[in-house]
N, C-alpha and C positions, 0 to 999 in steps of 0.2 A: 269434677272439675273441669275447667278448658284442657287443652291439649299441651298448652305452654308447663298449666302448676302438672302434669301426668310425667314430661318430663324429667322436673324437679324433680317428686317424686322418687323417682327410675334413679334418679341418681344420688340421689339422697340414701337411694337402698346400698348403692354399688357405696358409696364413703364406707356409711354405718352400715353394717350387717347388721351389727348384736341388736339393735334398737328396732328391730322390723319381723314381727312373730315369721320364724315358719327359714326365714335364711340365716340364720346359724347352719343349715346343715351345707356342711359345704358342698354338695353336687347340685342343691338350687342354687347356691347362688355364682356357681363356674355356670351356671346354663344362663342365667340370670347377667348375669357379665358377656358369655355369647349371644341377648338375646338384645344387651345394648346396642353391639355392633351392629348385630344384621337393622334394627331398628333406625339405628343411622347412617348404614352403607341403604335404607332406603329412603331413608328423608333426602340422601344425595342424589335417587339415580333415576328417582321412580317420578315419573311424569305422567298423565293422567295424557288420553289416547285423544286425537282432535273429536273425535266423535263425545267420548265422556265427558275434555271437558266441556264441549257447547251444551252436551245434558244438562250435566250437575248447574250450568252457568245462566239456563234456561228456564233454572228454575224456579218460577213469580210466586210464589208463595211461599210463607215461613213454616220449615220443618225444624222440626227437633231430633235431632239423629243422637242417642245413646249407645253406646258402645259400651257394656261390658266383659273389661280384660283383666290378667292383672300382669305382673313384668314377668314372673316367673314363665309364664307362655310363650312356646316355640313360635305355637301360628300367630300368635296375636304378634309378633317381634316383624313379623311382615303385613298383614293386613291390617294393622293401625298407623300405617304410618302409612300404606298408599290410604284407608277412608278419608285418612286429615288432608292429603295432597289431594284429594277430588272433589274436597268440600271445600277448602281452606277459601277459595274464590268470589263462590257469593255468597254474600253473610246473611244472608235466606236460610244459609246450612246453619243450624245452629249445634255442635261437637259438643255434649255434656258425654266426659272417660267416668264409666264408675266402678271401682272393685268388684271382685263376684264376693272376695272376702268379706268386703264392710257395709253399715249397713247404705243405702235402702234395701241388698238384697234382690234388688233384680231380678237378677237372675233366676229366683226362684218364680217366677212367672214365664219362666223361655227356655226350660227346661227341652236336651237334644237325650230323645230317645228315654228318657228320668235323668237325665246325667247336669250337671253341671258347667257342659263344655264351651269355651267361650277363645275366642272369642265371638259376641255375642255385639249384633248389629239392631237396632228397634229402631224405627222411622219412624214419625208422630207427627200427626198435620196439628193444626198451632189450637186445637180444642183436644189433645193426646187424648185422640184416634189412631191406634196403630195404621198407620197403609202399608208397610211390610218388614217383614223381619228374614231379620240375614246371620250367618252363620254356622258353626266354628273355624269356615273353612273353607276353599272352592269348593264346588261337586266331585270336578277330578282326581283333585285332592285326596279331596271325601274316601273319592272310588278307591283311590293307589291304596290307602287307611286300612279299610274293609277284607279288601285281597290280602293284601301280606293278611293282618287279625289273622282274618280264615285260614289261613296256608299255617297259622304259628310261627311265625317271625318272630326272632328275638324288637322288645324291645328297640332296643339303640335302633339294630335295622332297620327300622318303621321312620326313625327317624332318623339318618341321615337319608333315604331314603324320597320323605316329606321335605327336603332342605334343598333335595336336587329338584323337584317339584317345584317349587317356589322358584327357585332360580331357571330355569327352562320354560317357567309359561312367563314373567317379566310382570303381572298382574295383568293379563289380560283377563285373566277369567274372573278375578274379582271382579273387572270393567265392569265386564258384558256380567255378568251376575245382576252390577245395582244396578245397571239401568235399564236389566228386562224389565224384572220385582218392582223399579218405578214406573216402567212404564204400562205397568196392566189395568 
């Protein structure tokens, strides 16, 4: 689906959670509402830096960017709008958002340590060959997650620290990582 379709899907879940499997769970629904706010904040505040914008606009061959996500995903609330903002000005970068928990289940080909961690970005050339795979979060955020989990931190404490990490980073790491993997 296009980014605009994803936003409509997300909004439909918030308006009628009873129509979408899993969103009747109050905790998941409340977290999804929070993710909606976070996503919209990044859509308003995040702009790729000059180096990233120049790099993305300089890509001269068509690429298919498959972004696997779900509205309930906390990391996606940050990364999805940032990725969209990075690619939207180059018509050769076609962003296709796929839901992790729906067909075609592309996530099964891109597991992280055996799990279906999202968001996951797969960048392919016109022939359908993978050029790069990124996700589920920037490396600095992953390091924080692994460290806190290793120390036995409560999941809510981990989520709070990850939120702080994204707010302090302001999208710098994801930009650097995407430019780096596409420059190889």
